[in-house]
C-alpha beads as a LAMMPS data file, in Angstrom:
LAMMPS data file: protein, C-alpha beads

294 atoms
293 bonds

1 atom types
1 bond types

-500.0 500.0 xlo xhi
-500.0 500.0 ylo yhi
-500.0 500.0 zlo zhi

Masses

1 110.0

Atoms # bond

1 1 1 -301.204 97.934 70.805
2 1 1 -298.407 100.735 70.764
3 1 1 -298.658 101.740 74.256
4 1 1 -299.005 100.147 77.567
5 1 1 -299.941 101.630 80.878
6 1 1 -297.186 101.185 83.858
7 1 1 -297.240 101.685 87.394
8 1 1 -294.435 102.084 89.606
9 1 1 -294.590 102.984 93.494
10 1 1 -291.730 103.494 95.735
11 1 1 -292.016 103.875 99.313
12 1 1 -289.529 105.060 102.255
13 1 1 -289.970 104.430 105.777
14 1 1 -289.578 108.177 106.410
15 1 1 -292.799 108.825 104.450
16 1 1 -291.696 109.982 101.276
17 1 1 -293.047 108.351 98.209
18 1 1 -292.462 108.333 94.382
19 1 1 -294.994 107.384 91.662
20 1 1 -295.006 106.624 88.188
21 1 1 -297.984 106.138 86.168
22 1 1 -299.383 106.504 82.863
23 1 1 -299.258 105.186 79.086
24 1 1 -295.512 104.408 77.398
25 1 1 -294.405 103.009 74.121
26 1 1 -293.864 99.534 74.455
27 1 1 -290.507 98.098 74.422
28 1 1 -289.103 95.495 71.669
29 1 1 -290.017 91.907 73.322
30 1 1 -286.997 90.260 71.755
31 1 1 -283.873 89.490 73.871
32 1 1 -280.303 89.252 72.683
33 1 1 -281.080 85.647 71.497
34 1 1 -284.009 86.729 69.429
35 1 1 -286.740 85.140 72.056
36 1 1 -289.509 87.106 73.451
37 1 1 -288.160 87.753 76.842
38 1 1 -289.087 91.320 77.831
39 1 1 -292.327 92.877 78.686
40 1 1 -291.941 96.703 79.037
41 1 1 -293.108 100.213 78.209
42 1 1 -291.940 103.572 78.857
43 1 1 -289.556 103.685 81.958
44 1 1 -290.573 100.053 83.135
45 1 1 -289.205 96.784 81.882
46 1 1 -289.210 93.265 82.969
47 1 1 -287.026 90.741 81.311
48 1 1 -287.014 86.864 81.601
49 1 1 -283.640 85.823 82.055
50 1 1 -284.275 82.400 82.816
51 1 1 -287.562 80.918 83.279
52 1 1 -289.138 80.678 87.021
53 1 1 -285.404 81.092 87.645
54 1 1 -284.124 84.694 87.077
55 1 1 -285.888 87.729 86.068
56 1 1 -284.514 91.370 86.014
57 1 1 -286.515 94.525 86.435
58 1 1 -285.203 98.027 85.076
59 1 1 -286.858 101.653 85.558
60 1 1 -285.440 104.627 84.005
61 1 1 -287.798 107.681 84.189
62 1 1 -289.383 110.611 86.331
63 1 1 -291.507 110.178 89.091
64 1 1 -293.887 112.258 91.367
65 1 1 -292.431 112.740 94.457
66 1 1 -294.783 113.479 97.483
67 1 1 -295.355 112.072 101.343
68 1 1 -297.354 109.404 102.181
69 1 1 -299.460 111.482 104.152
70 1 1 -300.689 113.785 101.145
71 1 1 -301.616 110.286 99.337
72 1 1 -304.195 109.260 102.531
73 1 1 -305.598 112.729 101.975
74 1 1 -306.885 111.887 98.454
75 1 1 -304.266 110.922 95.636
76 1 1 -304.833 108.844 92.486
77 1 1 -301.942 108.553 90.002
78 1 1 -301.766 111.054 87.414
79 1 1 -303.528 113.608 89.254
80 1 1 -301.103 116.892 90.129
81 1 1 -298.596 115.910 92.778
82 1 1 -295.454 117.048 93.841
83 1 1 -291.951 117.833 91.797
84 1 1 -290.665 115.017 89.542
85 1 1 -287.271 113.508 90.610
86 1 1 -285.598 111.213 88.306
87 1 1 -285.547 107.321 89.151
88 1 1 -283.465 104.560 88.249
89 1 1 -283.337 100.976 89.345
90 1 1 -282.193 97.582 88.361
91 1 1 -283.283 94.514 90.352
92 1 1 -282.581 91.069 90.083
93 1 1 -285.323 88.678 90.992
94 1 1 -284.805 85.009 91.648
95 1 1 -287.669 82.793 92.587
96 1 1 -287.121 80.478 95.903
97 1 1 -290.622 78.935 96.437
98 1 1 -292.815 77.170 94.272
99 1 1 -295.291 79.005 92.179
100 1 1 -298.900 79.361 93.603
101 1 1 -301.632 79.117 90.748
102 1 1 -304.533 80.847 91.890
103 1 1 -307.766 78.462 92.120
104 1 1 -305.467 75.296 92.317
105 1 1 -305.303 74.775 96.380
106 1 1 -309.066 74.129 96.873
107 1 1 -312.127 73.171 94.865
108 1 1 -313.835 75.660 96.461
109 1 1 -311.309 78.387 95.583
110 1 1 -311.432 76.995 91.837
111 1 1 -315.477 77.066 91.916
112 1 1 -315.451 80.968 93.248
113 1 1 -312.935 81.868 90.682
114 1 1 -314.358 80.150 87.693
115 1 1 -318.030 81.269 88.594
116 1 1 -318.176 84.300 90.771
117 1 1 -316.919 88.100 89.883
118 1 1 -313.646 87.349 91.748
119 1 1 -312.318 85.576 88.786
120 1 1 -312.423 88.736 86.925
121 1 1 -311.281 90.802 89.688
122 1 1 -307.603 88.835 89.956
123 1 1 -307.400 87.972 86.427
124 1 1 -308.261 84.391 86.522
125 1 1 -307.508 81.783 84.797
126 1 1 -304.127 83.174 83.961
127 1 1 -302.459 84.211 87.323
128 1 1 -300.191 82.959 89.688
129 1 1 -297.310 84.227 92.148
130 1 1 -294.187 83.306 93.477
131 1 1 -291.820 84.294 96.510
132 1 1 -288.472 85.577 95.753
133 1 1 -285.242 86.960 96.723
134 1 1 -284.421 90.476 95.292
135 1 1 -281.093 92.095 94.701
136 1 1 -280.097 95.320 92.909
137 1 1 -279.964 98.930 93.375
138 1 1 -282.395 101.986 93.453
139 1 1 -281.292 105.465 92.635
140 1 1 -283.679 108.731 93.583
141 1 1 -282.297 111.872 92.620
142 1 1 -278.472 111.584 93.384
143 1 1 -278.698 108.988 96.266
144 1 1 -278.285 105.182 95.210
145 1 1 -279.570 102.532 97.657
146 1 1 -278.451 98.747 97.852
147 1 1 -281.241 96.379 97.598
148 1 1 -280.973 93.114 99.277
149 1 1 -284.577 91.656 100.589
150 1 1 -287.700 89.961 99.101
151 1 1 -290.070 90.089 96.425
152 1 1 -293.656 88.663 95.340
153 1 1 -293.836 87.989 91.786
154 1 1 -297.278 88.020 90.133
155 1 1 -297.932 86.856 86.721
156 1 1 -301.467 87.535 85.152
157 1 1 -302.680 87.740 81.580
158 1 1 -306.327 88.897 80.525
159 1 1 -308.862 91.263 81.297
160 1 1 -309.543 92.287 84.866
161 1 1 -313.438 93.715 85.384
162 1 1 -313.131 95.738 88.244
163 1 1 -316.293 98.059 88.440
164 1 1 -317.715 95.573 91.065
165 1 1 -314.557 95.333 93.310
166 1 1 -315.578 95.668 96.934
167 1 1 -312.116 95.289 98.557
168 1 1 -309.421 92.435 99.478
169 1 1 -306.610 91.560 101.921
170 1 1 -303.333 90.147 100.276
171 1 1 -300.372 89.251 101.871
172 1 1 -297.213 87.365 101.256
173 1 1 -293.727 87.073 103.247
174 1 1 -290.485 85.198 102.984
175 1 1 -288.382 84.208 106.102
176 1 1 -284.594 83.550 106.326
177 1 1 -285.178 79.828 106.984
178 1 1 -286.750 79.455 103.558
179 1 1 -290.489 79.411 104.902
180 1 1 -293.071 81.451 103.381
181 1 1 -296.874 81.973 103.092
182 1 1 -299.188 84.036 100.873
183 1 1 -302.804 84.317 100.362
184 1 1 -305.655 86.372 99.095
185 1 1 -309.169 86.857 100.550
186 1 1 -312.217 89.310 99.578
187 1 1 -314.684 90.645 102.348
188 1 1 -318.006 88.912 102.912
189 1 1 -320.562 89.520 100.027
190 1 1 -323.597 91.192 101.109
191 1 1 -325.783 88.295 99.247
192 1 1 -324.122 85.508 101.725
193 1 1 -322.270 83.803 98.743
194 1 1 -318.849 82.362 99.392
195 1 1 -315.995 84.895 98.615
196 1 1 -312.322 84.030 97.331
197 1 1 -310.374 82.535 100.204
198 1 1 -306.989 81.144 99.329
199 1 1 -303.356 80.655 100.268
200 1 1 -300.674 78.605 100.974
201 1 1 -297.863 78.025 103.480
202 1 1 -294.797 76.626 102.708
203 1 1 -292.043 75.114 105.199
204 1 1 -288.747 75.377 103.367
205 1 1 -288.983 72.441 101.232
206 1 1 -291.267 70.214 99.046
207 1 1 -294.761 71.522 97.938
208 1 1 -297.011 74.366 98.957
209 1 1 -299.492 73.360 101.512
210 1 1 -302.788 74.642 100.787
211 1 1 -304.364 77.405 103.114
212 1 1 -307.654 79.133 103.918
213 1 1 -307.423 82.435 106.024
214 1 1 -309.349 82.257 109.340
215 1 1 -308.726 85.673 110.257
216 1 1 -307.526 88.517 107.694
217 1 1 -306.596 92.394 108.788
218 1 1 -309.147 94.369 106.671
219 1 1 -308.461 97.662 105.919
220 1 1 -310.550 99.955 108.252
221 1 1 -308.194 102.856 108.910
222 1 1 -305.569 104.502 106.912
223 1 1 -301.805 104.545 108.405
224 1 1 -298.717 105.602 107.042
225 1 1 -296.863 102.612 108.968
226 1 1 -296.499 100.741 112.389
227 1 1 -299.666 99.346 112.043
228 1 1 -300.563 95.592 113.229
229 1 1 -301.694 93.627 110.255
230 1 1 -301.718 89.830 111.637
231 1 1 -303.147 86.742 109.921
232 1 1 -304.322 83.536 110.990
233 1 1 -304.275 80.738 108.569
234 1 1 -305.261 77.025 108.533
235 1 1 -303.326 74.400 106.507
236 1 1 -303.396 70.846 106.745
237 1 1 -305.102 70.775 109.937
238 1 1 -302.444 73.231 111.860
239 1 1 -303.375 76.780 112.704
240 1 1 -300.456 79.068 111.940
241 1 1 -300.614 82.841 113.539
242 1 1 -298.295 85.213 111.690
243 1 1 -297.824 88.715 112.863
244 1 1 -297.179 91.785 110.547
245 1 1 -296.448 95.207 111.066
246 1 1 -296.580 97.592 108.389
247 1 1 -293.118 99.565 107.385
248 1 1 -293.820 101.774 104.602
249 1 1 -296.880 102.608 102.660
250 1 1 -298.282 103.904 99.436
251 1 1 -301.869 104.595 98.941
252 1 1 -304.244 105.331 96.202
253 1 1 -307.542 107.266 97.290
254 1 1 -309.728 106.665 94.149
255 1 1 -312.334 109.388 93.190
256 1 1 -315.679 107.864 92.566
257 1 1 -315.578 108.532 88.812
258 1 1 -312.498 106.081 88.412
259 1 1 -315.222 103.639 88.466
260 1 1 -313.623 101.035 90.849
261 1 1 -315.843 100.444 94.193
262 1 1 -317.408 104.209 94.223
263 1 1 -314.162 105.550 95.205
264 1 1 -311.831 102.604 96.380
265 1 1 -309.227 103.061 98.950
266 1 1 -306.052 100.958 98.339
267 1 1 -302.697 100.781 100.565
268 1 1 -299.631 98.857 99.477
269 1 1 -296.926 98.408 102.310
270 1 1 -293.773 96.883 102.990
271 1 1 -294.275 94.529 106.129
272 1 1 -292.568 93.033 108.685
273 1 1 -293.515 89.639 109.633
274 1 1 -292.931 87.567 112.717
275 1 1 -293.858 83.884 112.662
276 1 1 -292.732 81.384 115.483
277 1 1 -290.160 84.076 116.613
278 1 1 -288.547 84.249 113.425
279 1 1 -288.467 87.695 111.471
280 1 1 -288.958 88.150 107.908
281 1 1 -290.025 91.062 105.347
282 1 1 -292.771 90.763 102.744
283 1 1 -295.776 92.803 101.432
284 1 1 -299.246 93.631 102.164
285 1 1 -301.937 94.888 99.653
286 1 1 -305.594 96.042 101.070
287 1 1 -308.529 98.028 99.870
288 1 1 -311.791 98.715 100.863
289 1 1 -314.964 100.683 99.981
290 1 1 -315.010 104.334 101.385
291 1 1 -318.250 103.407 103.659
292 1 1 -315.922 100.597 105.580
293 1 1 -313.098 102.873 106.329
294 1 1 -313.156 105.400 109.168

Bonds

1 1 1 2
2 1 2 3
3 1 3 4
4 1 4 5
5 1 5 6
6 1 6 7
7 1 7 8
8 1 8 9
9 1 9 10
10 1 10 11
11 1 11 12
12 1 12 13
13 1 13 14
14 1 14 15
15 1 15 16
16 1 16 17
17 1 17 18
18 1 18 19
19 1 19 20
20 1 20 21
21 1 21 22
22 1 22 23
23 1 23 24
24 1 24 25
25 1 25 26
26 1 26 27
27 1 27 28
28 1 28 29
29 1 29 30
30 1 30 31
31 1 31 32
32 1 32 33
33 1 33 34
34 1 34 35
35 1 35 36
36 1 36 37
37 1 37 38
38 1 38 39
39 1 39 40
40 1 40 41
41 1 41 42
42 1 42 43
43 1 43 44
44 1 44 45
45 1 45 46
46 1 46 47
47 1 47 48
48 1 48 49
49 1 49 50
50 1 50 51
51 1 51 52
52 1 52 53
53 1 53 54
54 1 54 55
55 1 55 56
56 1 56 57
57 1 57 58
58 1 58 59
59 1 59 60
60 1 60 61
61 1 61 62
62 1 62 63
63 1 63 64
64 1 64 65
65 1 65 66
66 1 66 67
67 1 67 68
68 1 68 69
69 1 69 70
70 1 70 71
71 1 71 72
72 1 72 73
73 1 73 74
74 1 74 75
75 1 75 76
76 1 76 77
77 1 77 78
78 1 78 79
79 1 79 80
80 1 80 81
81 1 81 82
82 1 82 83
83 1 83 84
84 1 84 85
85 1 85 86
86 1 86 87
87 1 87 88
88 1 88 89
89 1 89 90
90 1 90 91
91 1 91 92
92 1 92 93
93 1 93 94
94 1 94 95
95 1 95 96
96 1 96 97
97 1 97 98
98 1 98 99
99 1 99 100
100 1 100 101
101 1 101 102
102 1 102 103
103 1 103 104
104 1 104 105
105 1 105 106
106 1 106 107
107 1 107 108
108 1 108 109
109 1 109 110
110 1 110 111
111 1 111 112
112 1 112 113
113 1 113 114
114 1 114 115
115 1 115 116
116 1 116 117
117 1 117 118
118 1 118 119
119 1 119 120
120 1 120 121
121 1 121 122
122 1 122 123
123 1 123 124
124 1 124 125
125 1 125 126
126 1 126 127
127 1 127 128
128 1 128 129
129 1 129 130
130 1 130 131
131 1 131 132
132 1 132 133
133 1 133 134
134 1 134 135
135 1 135 136
136 1 136 137
137 1 137 138
138 1 138 139
139 1 139 140
140 1 140 141
141 1 141 142
142 1 142 143
143 1 143 144
144 1 144 145
145 1 145 146
146 1 146 147
147 1 147 148
148 1 148 149
149 1 149 150
150 1 150 151
151 1 151 152
152 1 152 153
153 1 153 154
154 1 154 155
155 1 155 156
156 1 156 157
157 1 157 158
158 1 158 159
159 1 159 160
160 1 160 161
161 1 161 162
162 1 162 163
163 1 163 164
164 1 164 165
165 1 165 166
166 1 166 167
167 1 167 168
168 1 168 169
169 1 169 170
170 1 170 171
171 1 171 172
172 1 172 173
173 1 173 174
174 1 174 175
175 1 175 176
176 1 176 177
177 1 177 178
178 1 178 179
179 1 179 180
180 1 180 181
181 1 181 182
182 1 182 183
183 1 183 184
184 1 184 185
185 1 185 186
186 1 186 187
187 1 187 188
188 1 188 189
189 1 189 190
190 1 190 191
191 1 191 192
192 1 192 193
193 1 193 194
194 1 194 195
195 1 195 196
196 1 196 197
197 1 197 198
198 1 198 199
199 1 199 200
200 1 200 201
201 1 201 202
202 1 202 203
203 1 203 204
204 1 204 205
205 1 205 206
206 1 206 207
207 1 207 208
208 1 208 209
209 1 209 210
210 1 210 211
211 1 211 212
212 1 212 213
213 1 213 214
214 1 214 215
215 1 215 216
216 1 216 217
217 1 217 218
218 1 218 219
219 1 219 220
220 1 220 221
221 1 221 222
222 1 222 223
223 1 223 224
224 1 224 225
225 1 225 226
226 1 226 227
227 1 227 228
228 1 228 229
229 1 229 230
230 1 230 231
231 1 231 232
232 1 232 233
233 1 233 234
234 1 234 235
235 1 235 236
236 1 236 237
237 1 237 238
238 1 238 239
239 1 239 240
240 1 240 241
241 1 241 242
242 1 242 243
243 1 243 244
244 1 244 245
245 1 245 246
246 1 246 247
247 1 247 248
248 1 248 249
249 1 249 250
250 1 250 251
251 1 251 252
252 1 252 253
253 1 253 254
254 1 254 255
255 1 255 256
256 1 256 257
257 1 257 258
258 1 258 259
259 1 259 260
260 1 260 261
261 1 261 262
262 1 262 263
263 1 263 264
264 1 264 265
265 1 265 266
266 1 266 267
267 1 267 268
268 1 268 269
269 1 269 270
270 1 270 271
271 1 271 272
272 1 272 273
273 1 273 274
274 1 274 275
275 1 275 276
276 1 276 277
277 1 277 278
278 1 278 279
279 1 279 280
280 1 280 281
281 1 281 282
282 1 282 283
283 1 283 284
284 1 284 285
285 1 285 286
286 1 286 287
287 1 287 288
288 1 288 289
289 1 289 290
290 1 290 291
291 1 291 292
292 1 292 293
293 1 293 294
């Protein structure tokens, strides 16, 4: 209870990446008003300034520096990397889309999460995510960058059972008009049973429209950036085709002894999306087992 594991990944379009990983002493959860508002350990903290309206992320610590190409050759956080560099950040997150509670969009998604392995993999039943806008500063070494972009906030609580993990595709994006989308899907199971497939589209106002993935960009090869990652969603009888292109990535190529998918390979990427001619930014996270990746 005195320490929590933390992870921070920072990717630049030029291929430089910075990683923090490991246990750190737990922060005092109490805010200045005496209410529990802070979740933090070591160099990372997340503070609820106003519930569902304003959150703040702070980072202050040393990060391993390396290149994304080095990660792609085989990197798992905590292994020997490049030299350490000080990284500081203060980022304000303001939600702009209603939260998506996993398992709430369809009876099929609810059943899979409640009864199959996918529930333990995603952290069901206490998980939601929410598209946000993000502003702030990030300092790496002696260089400071201004941030004015998007974020996808995920909040979950509970045990995650990752031993049987066999891959996933997860994307979300926000557009200047206020439109947005998000989804998560697992690859087909070898036993033929239905897998988790759930998402939403948001048209700028009102409620989330439940969606299913028709075509997902599974992780088949490792690319540092410039890779097409389009998705096709069906929501409310309408088909939505959203083009994506990865801009900057970090990778974890896990050794078999970690016990996740026999050596799972994971990508996290900043992604540029185009939807009906409108350009927005968002995230992509994908993973697959070694036998499925060229």
